mmCIF file as Biopython writes it, N, C-alpha, C and O atoms, coordinates in Angstrom:
data_model
#
loop_
_atom_site.group_PDB
_atom_site.id
_atom_site.type_symbol
_atom_site.label_atom_id
_atom_site.label_alt_id
_atom_site.label_comp_id
_atom_site.label_asym_id
_atom_site.label_entity_id
_atom_site.label_seq_id
_atom_site.pdbx_PDB_ins_code
_atom_site.Cartn_x
_atom_site.Cartn_y
_atom_site.Cartn_z
_atom_site.occupancy
_atom_site.B_iso_or_equiv
_atom_site.auth_seq_id
_atom_site.auth_asym_id
_atom_site.pdbx_PDB_model_num
ATOM 1   N N  . MET A ? 1  ? 37.206  -12.165 22.814 1.0 0.0 1  A 1 
ATOM 2   C CA . MET A ? 1  ? 36.031  -11.322 22.700 1.0 0.0 1  A 1 
ATOM 3   C C  . MET A ? 1  ? 34.788  -12.216 22.710 1.0 0.0 1  A 1 
ATOM 4   O O  . MET A ? 1  ? 34.707  -13.198 21.972 1.0 0.0 1  A 1 
ATOM 5   N N  . SER A ? 2  ? 33.840  -11.862 23.543 1.0 0.0 2  A 1 
ATOM 6   C CA . SER A ? 2  ? 32.643  -12.685 23.681 1.0 0.0 2  A 1 
ATOM 7   C C  . SER A ? 2  ? 31.645  -12.383 22.562 1.0 0.0 2  A 1 
ATOM 8   O O  . SER A ? 2  ? 31.780  -11.395 21.839 1.0 0.0 2  A 1 
ATOM 9   N N  . LEU A ? 3  ? 30.668  -13.232 22.439 1.0 0.0 3  A 1 
ATOM 10  C CA . LEU A ? 3  ? 29.631  -13.050 21.426 1.0 0.0 3  A 1 
ATOM 11  C C  . LEU A ? 3  ? 28.871  -11.752 21.661 1.0 0.0 3  A 1 
ATOM 12  O O  . LEU A ? 3  ? 28.528  -11.044 20.714 1.0 0.0 3  A 1 
ATOM 13  N N  . TYR A ? 4  ? 28.612  -11.445 22.922 1.0 0.0 4  A 1 
ATOM 14  C CA . TYR A ? 4  ? 27.913  -10.203 23.253 1.0 0.0 4  A 1 
ATOM 15  C C  . TYR A ? 4  ? 28.705  -8.987  22.762 1.0 0.0 4  A 1 
ATOM 16  O O  . TYR A ? 4  ? 28.134  -8.065  22.179 1.0 0.0 4  A 1 
ATOM 17  N N  . ASP A ? 5  ? 30.001  -8.987  22.995 1.0 0.0 5  A 1 
ATOM 18  C CA . ASP A ? 5  ? 30.832  -7.863  22.559 1.0 0.0 5  A 1 
ATOM 19  C C  . ASP A ? 5  ? 30.862  -7.750  21.036 1.0 0.0 5  A 1 
ATOM 20  O O  . ASP A ? 5  ? 30.855  -6.645  20.493 1.0 0.0 5  A 1 
ATOM 21  N N  . GLN A ? 6  ? 30.897  -8.882  20.354 1.0 0.0 6  A 1 
ATOM 22  C CA . GLN A ? 6  ? 30.900  -8.865  18.890 1.0 0.0 6  A 1 
ATOM 23  C C  . GLN A ? 6  ? 29.585  -8.313  18.345 1.0 0.0 6  A 1 
ATOM 24  O O  . GLN A ? 6  ? 29.585  -7.490  17.429 1.0 0.0 6  A 1 
ATOM 25  N N  . LEU A ? 7  ? 28.465  -8.767  18.910 1.0 0.0 7  A 1 
ATOM 26  C CA . LEU A ? 7  ? 27.163  -8.286  18.452 1.0 0.0 7  A 1 
ATOM 27  C C  . LEU A ? 7  ? 26.981  -6.807  18.762 1.0 0.0 7  A 1 
ATOM 28  O O  . LEU A ? 7  ? 26.411  -6.064  17.963 1.0 0.0 7  A 1 
ATOM 29  N N  . ARG A ? 8  ? 27.466  -6.385  19.921 1.0 0.0 8  A 1 
ATOM 30  C CA . ARG A ? 8  ? 27.352  -4.970  20.273 1.0 0.0 8  A 1 
ATOM 31  C C  . ARG A ? 8  ? 28.181  -4.107  19.342 1.0 0.0 8  A 1 
ATOM 32  O O  . ARG A ? 8  ? 27.735  -3.036  18.932 1.0 0.0 8  A 1 
ATOM 33  N N  . HIS A ? 9  ? 29.375  -4.554  19.005 1.0 0.0 9  A 1 
ATOM 34  C CA . HIS A ? 9  ? 30.221  -3.816  18.072 1.0 0.0 9  A 1 
ATOM 35  C C  . HIS A ? 9  ? 29.554  -3.724  16.700 1.0 0.0 9  A 1 
ATOM 36  O O  . HIS A ? 9  ? 29.574  -2.668  16.067 1.0 0.0 9  A 1 
ATOM 37  N N  . PHE A ? 10 ? 28.968  -4.818  16.246 1.0 0.0 10 A 1 
ATOM 38  C CA . PHE A ? 10 ? 28.276  -4.807  14.957 1.0 0.0 10 A 1 
ATOM 39  C C  . PHE A ? 10 ? 27.096  -3.841  14.986 1.0 0.0 10 A 1 
ATOM 40  O O  . PHE A ? 10 ? 26.905  -3.074  14.043 1.0 0.0 10 A 1 
ATOM 41  N N  . ALA A ? 11 ? 26.311  -3.869  16.045 1.0 0.0 11 A 1 
ATOM 42  C CA . ALA A ? 11 ? 25.141  -2.993  16.146 1.0 0.0 11 A 1 
ATOM 43  C C  . ALA A ? 11 ? 25.552  -1.533  16.239 1.0 0.0 11 A 1 
ATOM 44  O O  . ALA A ? 11 ? 24.874  -0.667  15.685 1.0 0.0 11 A 1 
ATOM 45  N N  . ASP A ? 12 ? 26.641  -1.247  16.924 1.0 0.0 12 A 1 
ATOM 46  C CA . ASP A ? 12 ? 27.105  0.129   17.068 1.0 0.0 12 A 1 
ATOM 47  C C  . ASP A ? 12 ? 27.658  0.695   15.768 1.0 0.0 12 A 1 
ATOM 48  O O  . ASP A ? 12 ? 27.655  1.913   15.586 1.0 0.0 12 A 1 
ATOM 49  N N  . SER A ? 13 ? 28.123  -0.132  14.881 1.0 0.0 13 A 1 
ATOM 50  C CA . SER A ? 13 ? 28.748  0.383   13.671 1.0 0.0 13 A 1 
ATOM 51  C C  . SER A ? 13 ? 27.910  0.074   12.433 1.0 0.0 13 A 1 
ATOM 52  O O  . SER A ? 13 ? 27.236  0.954   11.897 1.0 0.0 13 A 1 
ATOM 53  N N  . TYR A ? 14 ? 27.955  -1.151  11.993 1.0 0.0 14 A 1 
ATOM 54  C CA . TYR A ? 14 ? 27.303  -1.508  10.730 1.0 0.0 14 A 1 
ATOM 55  C C  . TYR A ? 14 ? 25.789  -1.604  10.855 1.0 0.0 14 A 1 
ATOM 56  O O  . TYR A ? 14 ? 25.075  -1.319  9.893  1.0 0.0 14 A 1 
ATOM 57  N N  . GLY A ? 15 ? 25.297  -1.990  11.993 1.0 0.0 15 A 1 
ATOM 58  C CA . GLY A ? 15 ? 23.846  -2.098  12.189 1.0 0.0 15 A 1 
ATOM 59  C C  . GLY A ? 15 ? 23.162  -0.756  12.061 1.0 0.0 15 A 1 
ATOM 60  O O  . GLY A ? 15 ? 22.100  -0.651  11.448 1.0 0.0 15 A 1 
ATOM 61  N N  . LEU A ? 16 ? 23.766  0.277   12.636 1.0 0.0 16 A 1 
ATOM 62  C CA . LEU A ? 16 ? 23.203  1.620   12.549 1.0 0.0 16 A 1 
ATOM 63  C C  . LEU A ? 16 ? 23.184  2.112   11.108 1.0 0.0 16 A 1 
ATOM 64  O O  . LEU A ? 16 ? 22.195  2.695   10.664 1.0 0.0 16 A 1 
ATOM 65  N N  . VAL A ? 17 ? 24.244  1.886   10.395 1.0 0.0 17 A 1 
ATOM 66  C CA . VAL A ? 17 ? 24.312  2.296   8.992  1.0 0.0 17 A 1 
ATOM 67  C C  . VAL A ? 17 ? 23.286  1.527   8.158  1.0 0.0 17 A 1 
ATOM 68  O O  . VAL A ? 17 ? 22.624  2.109   7.298  1.0 0.0 17 A 1 
ATOM 69  N N  . ALA A ? 18 ? 23.153  0.238   8.405  1.0 0.0 18 A 1 
ATOM 70  C CA . ALA A ? 18 ? 22.188  -0.570  7.650  1.0 0.0 18 A 1 
ATOM 71  C C  . ALA A ? 18 ? 20.760  -0.110  7.911  1.0 0.0 18 A 1 
ATOM 72  O O  . ALA A ? 18 ? 19.962  -0.025  6.977  1.0 0.0 18 A 1 
ATOM 73  N N  . LEU A ? 19 ? 20.422  0.189   9.164  1.0 0.0 19 A 1 
ATOM 74  C CA . LEU A ? 19 ? 19.072  0.661   9.480  1.0 0.0 19 A 1 
ATOM 75  C C  . LEU A ? 19 ? 18.808  2.038   8.879  1.0 0.0 19 A 1 
ATOM 76  O O  . LEU A ? 19 ? 17.689  2.314   8.446  1.0 0.0 19 A 1 
ATOM 77  N N  . LEU A ? 20 ? 19.808  2.896   8.847  1.0 0.0 20 A 1 
ATOM 78  C CA . LEU A ? 20 ? 19.654  4.215   8.237  1.0 0.0 20 A 1 
ATOM 79  C C  . LEU A ? 20 ? 19.404  4.094   6.735  1.0 0.0 20 A 1 
ATOM 80  O O  . LEU A ? 20 ? 18.539  4.780   6.191  1.0 0.0 20 A 1 
ATOM 81  N N  . ILE A ? 21 ? 20.150  3.237   6.074  1.0 0.0 21 A 1 
ATOM 82  C CA . ILE A ? 21 ? 19.956  3.023   4.633  1.0 0.0 21 A 1 
ATOM 83  C C  . ILE A ? 21 ? 18.583  2.423   4.364  1.0 0.0 21 A 1 
ATOM 84  O O  . ILE A ? 21 ? 17.919  2.817   3.405  1.0 0.0 21 A 1 
ATOM 85  N N  . LEU A ? 22 ? 18.144  1.481   5.189  1.0 0.0 22 A 1 
ATOM 86  C CA . LEU A ? 22 ? 16.817  0.895   5.031  1.0 0.0 22 A 1 
ATOM 87  C C  . LEU A ? 22 ? 15.732  1.942   5.214  1.0 0.0 22 A 1 
ATOM 88  O O  . LEU A ? 22 ? 14.784  1.989   4.431  1.0 0.0 22 A 1 
ATOM 89  N N  . PHE A ? 23 ? 15.854  2.782   6.233  1.0 0.0 23 A 1 
ATOM 90  C CA . PHE A ? 23 ? 14.875  3.839   6.486  1.0 0.0 23 A 1 
ATOM 91  C C  . PHE A ? 23 ? 14.797  4.813   5.312  1.0 0.0 23 A 1 
ATOM 92  O O  . PHE A ? 23 ? 13.703  5.142   4.853  1.0 0.0 23 A 1 
ATOM 93  N N  . LEU A ? 24 ? 15.935  5.271   4.828  1.0 0.0 24 A 1 
ATOM 94  C CA . LEU A ? 24 ? 15.937  6.205   3.705  1.0 0.0 24 A 1 
ATOM 95  C C  . LEU A ? 24 ? 15.379  5.553   2.435  1.0 0.0 24 A 1 
ATOM 96  O O  . LEU A ? 24 ? 14.672  6.200   1.663  1.0 0.0 24 A 1 
ATOM 97  N N  . GLY A ? 25 ? 15.693  4.290   2.224  1.0 0.0 25 A 1 
ATOM 98  C CA . GLY A ? 25 ? 15.165  3.584   1.052  1.0 0.0 25 A 1 
ATOM 99  C C  . GLY A ? 25 ? 13.652  3.450   1.105  1.0 0.0 25 A 1 
ATOM 100 O O  . GLY A ? 25 ? 12.981  3.630   0.088  1.0 0.0 25 A 1 
ATOM 101 N N  . LEU A ? 26 ? 13.099  3.135   2.281  1.0 0.0 26 A 1 
ATOM 102 C CA . LEU A ? 26 ? 11.646  3.019   2.404  1.0 0.0 26 A 1 
ATOM 103 C C  . LEU A ? 26 ? 10.961  4.365   2.236  1.0 0.0 26 A 1 
ATOM 104 O O  . LEU A ? 26 ? 9.884   4.441   1.645  1.0 0.0 26 A 1 
ATOM 105 N N  . CYS A ? 27 ? 11.569  5.423   2.745  1.0 0.0 27 A 1 
ATOM 106 C CA . CYS A ? 27 ? 11.001  6.767   2.554  1.0 0.0 27 A 1 
ATOM 107 C C  . CYS A ? 27 ? 10.995  7.151   1.084  1.0 0.0 27 A 1 
ATOM 108 O O  . CYS A ? 27 ? 10.004  7.686   0.586  1.0 0.0 27 A 1 
ATOM 109 N N  . LEU A ? 28 ? 12.074  6.886   0.397  1.0 0.0 28 A 1 
ATOM 110 C CA . LEU A ? 28 ? 12.132  7.204   -1.033 1.0 0.0 28 A 1 
ATOM 111 C C  . LEU A ? 28 ? 11.152  6.350   -1.840 1.0 0.0 28 A 1 
ATOM 112 O O  . LEU A ? 28 ? 10.578  6.828   -2.818 1.0 0.0 28 A 1 
ATOM 113 N N  . TRP A ? 29 ? 10.959  5.110   -1.443 1.0 0.0 29 A 1 
ATOM 114 C CA . TRP A ? 29 ? 10.027  4.222   -2.147 1.0 0.0 29 A 1 
ATOM 115 C C  . TRP A ? 29 ? 8.598   4.747   -2.063 1.0 0.0 29 A 1 
ATOM 116 O O  . TRP A ? 29 ? 7.864   4.698   -3.050 1.0 0.0 29 A 1 
ATOM 117 N N  . VAL A ? 30 ? 8.197   5.243   -0.906 1.0 0.0 30 A 1 
ATOM 118 C CA . VAL A ? 30 ? 6.833   5.744   -0.724 1.0 0.0 30 A 1 
ATOM 119 C C  . VAL A ? 30 ? 6.610   7.026   -1.509 1.0 0.0 30 A 1 
ATOM 120 O O  . VAL A ? 30 ? 5.535   7.222   -2.076 1.0 0.0 30 A 1 
ATOM 121 N N  . PHE A ? 31 ? 7.597   7.893   -1.550 1.0 0.0 31 A 1 
ATOM 122 C CA . PHE A ? 31 ? 7.436   9.199   -2.177 1.0 0.0 31 A 1 
ATOM 123 C C  . PHE A ? 31 ? 7.972   9.258   -3.605 1.0 0.0 31 A 1 
ATOM 124 O O  . PHE A ? 31 ? 8.209   10.347  -4.127 1.0 0.0 31 A 1 
ATOM 125 N N  . ARG A ? 32 ? 8.164   8.121   -4.236 1.0 0.0 32 A 1 
ATOM 126 C CA . ARG A ? 32 ? 8.637   8.131   -5.622 1.0 0.0 32 A 1 
ATOM 127 C C  . ARG A ? 32 ? 7.524   8.667   -6.530 1.0 0.0 32 A 1 
ATOM 128 O O  . ARG A ? 32 ? 6.347   8.572   -6.181 1.0 0.0 32 A 1 
ATOM 129 N N  . PRO A ? 33 ? 7.880   9.224   -7.678 1.0 0.0 33 A 1 
ATOM 130 C CA . PRO A ? 33 ? 6.886   9.879   -8.536 1.0 0.0 33 A 1 
ATOM 131 C C  . PRO A ? 33 ? 5.747   8.977   -9.010 1.0 0.0 33 A 1 
ATOM 132 O O  . PRO A ? 33 ? 4.616   9.453   -9.112 1.0 0.0 33 A 1 
ATOM 133 N N  . GLY A ? 34 ? 5.983   7.731   -9.298 1.0 0.0 34 A 1 
ATOM 134 C CA . GLY A ? 34 ? 4.946   6.871   -9.842 1.0 0.0 34 A 1 
ATOM 135 C C  . GLY A ? 34 ? 4.052   6.206   -8.815 1.0 0.0 34 A 1 
ATOM 136 O O  . GLY A ? 34 ? 3.203   5.395   -9.187 1.0 0.0 34 A 1 
ATOM 137 N N  . ALA A ? 35 ? 4.208   6.514   -7.550 1.0 0.0 35 A 1 
ATOM 138 C CA . ALA A ? 35 ? 3.487   5.813   -6.495 1.0 0.0 35 A 1 
ATOM 139 C C  . ALA A ? 35 ? 2.230   6.531   -6.020 1.0 0.0 35 A 1 
ATOM 140 O O  . ALA A ? 35 ? 1.531   6.015   -5.147 1.0 0.0 35 A 1 
ATOM 141 N N  . LYS A ? 36 ? 1.924   7.683   -6.554 1.0 0.0 36 A 1 
ATOM 142 C CA . LYS A ? 36 ? 0.805   8.474   -6.030 1.0 0.0 36 A 1 
ATOM 143 C C  . LYS A ? 36 ? -0.524  7.722   -6.156 1.0 0.0 36 A 1 
ATOM 144 O O  . LYS A ? 36 ? -1.282  7.656   -5.188 1.0 0.0 36 A 1 
ATOM 145 N N  . GLN A ? 37 ? -0.811  7.168   -7.305 1.0 0.0 37 A 1 
ATOM 146 C CA . GLN A ? 37 ? -2.074  6.465   -7.523 1.0 0.0 37 A 1 
ATOM 147 C C  . GLN A ? 37 ? -2.192  5.247   -6.622 1.0 0.0 37 A 1 
ATOM 148 O O  . GLN A ? 37 ? -3.241  5.025   -6.018 1.0 0.0 37 A 1 
ATOM 149 N N  . GLN A ? 38 ? -1.150  4.471   -6.526 1.0 0.0 38 A 1 
ATOM 150 C CA . GLN A ? 38 ? -1.166  3.280   -5.673 1.0 0.0 38 A 1 
ATOM 151 C C  . GLN A ? 38 ? -1.338  3.660   -4.201 1.0 0.0 38 A 1 
ATOM 152 O O  . GLN A ? 38 ? -2.076  2.994   -3.475 1.0 0.0 38 A 1 
ATOM 153 N N  . ASN A ? 39 ? -0.671  4.712   -3.758 1.0 0.0 39 A 1 
ATOM 154 C CA . ASN A ? 39 ? -0.807  5.146   -2.369 1.0 0.0 39 A 1 
ATOM 155 C C  . ASN A ? 39 ? -2.224  5.619   -2.070 1.0 0.0 39 A 1 
ATOM 156 O O  . ASN A ? 39 ? -2.732  5.372   -0.976 1.0 0.0 39 A 1 
ATOM 157 N N  . GLN A ? 40 ? -2.871  6.289   -3.013 1.0 0.0 40 A 1 
ATOM 158 C CA . GLN A ? 40 ? -4.245  6.733   -2.808 1.0 0.0 40 A 1 
ATOM 159 C C  . GLN A ? 40 ? -5.200  5.544   -2.742 1.0 0.0 40 A 1 
ATOM 160 O O  . GLN A ? 40 ? -6.119  5.538   -1.923 1.0 0.0 40 A 1 
ATOM 161 N N  . GLU A ? 41 ? -4.995  4.547   -3.586 1.0 0.0 41 A 1 
ATOM 162 C CA . GLU A ? 41 ? -5.838  3.352   -3.551 1.0 0.0 41 A 1 
ATOM 163 C C  . GLU A ? 41 ? -5.703  2.613   -2.219 1.0 0.0 41 A 1 
ATOM 164 O O  . GLU A ? 41 ? -6.698  2.164   -1.648 1.0 0.0 41 A 1 
ATOM 165 N N  . VAL A ? 42 ? -4.496  2.491   -1.740 1.0 0.0 42 A 1 
ATOM 166 C CA . VAL A ? 42 ? -4.270  1.808   -0.468 1.0 0.0 42 A 1 
ATOM 167 C C  . VAL A ? 42 ? -4.884  2.606   0.683  1.0 0.0 42 A 1 
ATOM 168 O O  . VAL A ? 42 ? -5.440  2.023   1.614  1.0 0.0 42 A 1 
ATOM 169 N N  . ALA A ? 43 ? -4.787  3.916   0.625  1.0 0.0 43 A 1 
ATOM 170 C CA . ALA A ? 43 ? -5.352  4.742   1.697  1.0 0.0 43 A 1 
ATOM 171 C C  . ALA A ? 43 ? -6.870  4.620   1.743  1.0 0.0 43 A 1 
ATOM 172 O O  . ALA A ? 43 ? -7.454  4.682   2.825  1.0 0.0 43 A 1 
ATOM 173 N N  . ARG A ? 44 ? -7.519  4.448   0.600  1.0 0.0 44 A 1 
ATOM 174 C CA . ARG A ? 44 ? -8.979  4.332   0.552  1.0 0.0 44 A 1 
ATOM 175 C C  . ARG A ? 44 ? -9.465  2.899   0.736  1.0 0.0 44 A 1 
ATOM 176 O O  . ARG A ? 44 ? -10.667 2.677   0.882  1.0 0.0 44 A 1 
ATOM 177 N N  . SER A ? 45 ? -8.572  1.936   0.733  1.0 0.0 45 A 1 
ATOM 178 C CA . SER A ? 45 ? -8.977  0.526   0.780  1.0 0.0 45 A 1 
ATOM 179 C C  . SER A ? 45 ? -9.683  0.160   2.082  1.0 0.0 45 A 1 
ATOM 180 O O  . SER A ? 45 ? -10.472 -0.786  2.096  1.0 0.0 45 A 1 
ATOM 181 N N  . ILE A ? 46 ? -9.430  0.867   3.164  1.0 0.0 46 A 1 
ATOM 182 C CA . ILE A ? 46 ? -10.091 0.532   4.418  1.0 0.0 46 A 1 
ATOM 183 C C  . ILE A ? 46 ? -11.562 0.906   4.401  1.0 0.0 46 A 1 
ATOM 184 O O  . ILE A ? 46 ? -12.322 0.450   5.256  1.0 0.0 46 A 1 
ATOM 185 N N  . PHE A ? 47 ? -11.981 1.728   3.444  1.0 0.0 47 A 1 
ATOM 186 C CA . PHE A ? 47 ? -13.366 2.162   3.360  1.0 0.0 47 A 1 
ATOM 187 C C  . PHE A ? 47 ? -14.156 1.444   2.263  1.0 0.0 47 A 1 
ATOM 188 O O  . PHE A ? 47 ? -15.333 1.749   2.074  1.0 0.0 47 A 1 
ATOM 189 N N  . LYS A ? 48 ? -13.558 0.512   1.541  1.0 0.0 48 A 1 
ATOM 190 C CA . LYS A ? 48 ? -14.212 -0.065  0.372  1.0 0.0 48 A 1 
ATOM 191 C C  . LYS A ? 48 ? -15.442 -0.898  0.709  1.0 0.0 48 A 1 
ATOM 192 O O  . LYS A ? 48 ? -16.341 -1.006  -0.125 1.0 0.0 48 A 1 
ATOM 193 N N  . ASP A ? 49 ? -15.519 -1.491  1.899  1.0 0.0 49 A 1 
ATOM 194 C CA . ASP A ? 49 ? -16.672 -2.318  2.261  1.0 0.0 49 A 1 
ATOM 195 C C  . ASP A ? 49 ? -17.710 -1.544  3.066  1.0 0.0 49 A 1 
ATOM 196 O O  . ASP A ? 49 ? -18.723 -2.112  3.475  1.0 0.0 49 A 1 
ATOM 197 N N  . GLU A ? 50 ? -17.474 -0.272  3.295  1.0 0.0 50 A 1 
ATOM 198 C CA . GLU A ? 50 ? -18.384 0.532   4.096  1.0 0.0 50 A 1 
ATOM 199 C C  . GLU A ? 50 ? -19.548 1.032   3.251  1.0 0.0 50 A 1 
ATOM 200 O O  . GLU A ? 50 ? -19.365 1.461   2.112  1.0 0.0 50 A 1 
ATOM 201 N N  . LYS A ? 51 ? -20.740 0.970   3.819  1.0 0.0 51 A 1 
ATOM 202 C CA . LYS A ? 51 ? -21.898 1.557   3.157  1.0 0.0 51 A 1 
ATOM 203 C C  . LYS A ? 51 ? -22.036 2.989   3.646  1.0 0.0 51 A 1 
ATOM 204 O O  . LYS A ? 51 ? -21.721 3.287   4.799  1.0 0.0 51 A 1 
ATOM 205 N N  . THR A ? 52 ? -22.500 3.865   2.786  1.0 0.0 52 A 1 
ATOM 206 C CA . THR A ? 52 ? -22.595 5.278   3.156  1.0 0.0 52 A 1 
ATOM 207 C C  . THR A ? 52 ? -23.697 5.504   4.181  1.0 0.0 52 A 1 
ATOM 208 O O  . THR A ? 52 ? -24.818 5.021   4.016  1.0 0.0 52 A 1 
ATOM 209 N N  . GLY A ? 53 ? -23.381 6.225   5.218  1.0 0.0 53 A 1 
ATOM 210 C CA . GLY A ? 53 ? -24.353 6.618   6.210  1.0 0.0 53 A 1 
ATOM 211 C C  . GLY A ? 53 ? -24.695 5.569   7.247  1.0 0.0 53 A 1 
ATOM 212 O O  . GLY A ? 53 ? -25.471 5.868   8.155  1.0 0.0 53 A 1 
ATOM 213 N N  . GLU A ? 54 ? -24.175 4.385   7.170  1.0 0.0 54 A 1 
ATOM 214 C CA . GLU A ? 54 ? -24.475 3.347   8.157  1.0 0.0 54 A 1 
ATOM 215 C C  . GLU A ? 54 ? -23.251 3.077   9.013  1.0 0.0 54 A 1 
ATOM 216 O O  . GLU A ? 54 ? -22.111 3.128   8.552  1.0 0.0 54 A 1 
ATOM 217 N N  . ARG A ? 55 ? -23.531 2.786   10.286 1.0 0.0 55 A 1 
ATOM 218 C CA . ARG A ? 55 ? -22.447 2.430   11.190 1.0 0.0 55 A 1 
ATOM 219 C C  . ARG A ? 55 ? -22.319 0.915   11.233 1.0 0.0 55 A 1 
ATOM 220 O O  . ARG A ? 55 ? -23.300 0.191   11.063 1.0 0.0 55 A 1 
ATOM 221 N N  . GLN A ? 56 ? -21.115 0.452   11.460 1.0 0.0 56 A 1 
ATOM 222 C CA . GLN A ? 56 ? -20.853 -0.976  11.489 1.0 0.0 56 A 1 
ATOM 223 C C  . GLN A ? 56 ? -21.433 -1.645  12.739 1.0 0.0 56 A 1 
ATOM 224 O O  . GLN A ? 56 ? -21.731 -2.839  12.704 1.0 0.0 56 A 1 
ATOM 225 N N  . ASP A ? 57 ? -21.599 -0.912  13.833 1.0 0.0 57 A 1 
ATOM 226 C CA . ASP A ? 57 ? -22.064 -1.532  15.060 1.0 0.0 57 A 1 
ATOM 227 C C  . ASP A ? 57 ? -23.588 -1.614  15.148 1.0 0.0 57 A 1 
ATOM 228 O O  . ASP A ? 57 ? -24.118 -2.143  16.125 1.0 0.0 57 A 1 
ATOM 229 N N  . GLY A ? 58 ? -24.288 -1.108  14.161 1.0 0.0 58 A 1 
ATOM 230 C CA . GLY A ? 58 ? -25.737 -1.240  14.115 1.0 0.0 58 A 1 
ATOM 231 C C  . GLY A ? 58 ? -26.510 -0.223  14.891 1.0 0.0 58 A 1 
ATOM 232 O O  . GLY A ? 58 ? -27.731 -0.347  14.994 1.0 0.0 58 A 1 
ATOM 233 N N  . LYS A ? 59 ? -25.874 0.774   15.442 1.0 0.0 59 A 1 
ATOM 234 C CA . LYS A ? 59 ? -26.562 1.807   16.214 1.0 0.0 59 A 1 
ATOM 235 C C  . LYS A ? 59 ? -27.006 2.941   15.333 1.0 0.0 59 A 1 
ATOM 236 O O  . LYS A ? 59 ? -27.604 3.902   15.818 1.0 0.0 59 A 1 
#
């Protein structure tokens, strides 16, 4: 069995399961009960250096 066949077999079986578990874990991490405040802070962080009513390009 060649290396390609071994890697393909791994990706078809265990790789898919590992990626599914990782995806579900990341989804649960974001939507956990204690994360609401942190998620709101991160969502607003892109606006923290912005001044009200002024555009960044100077127009």
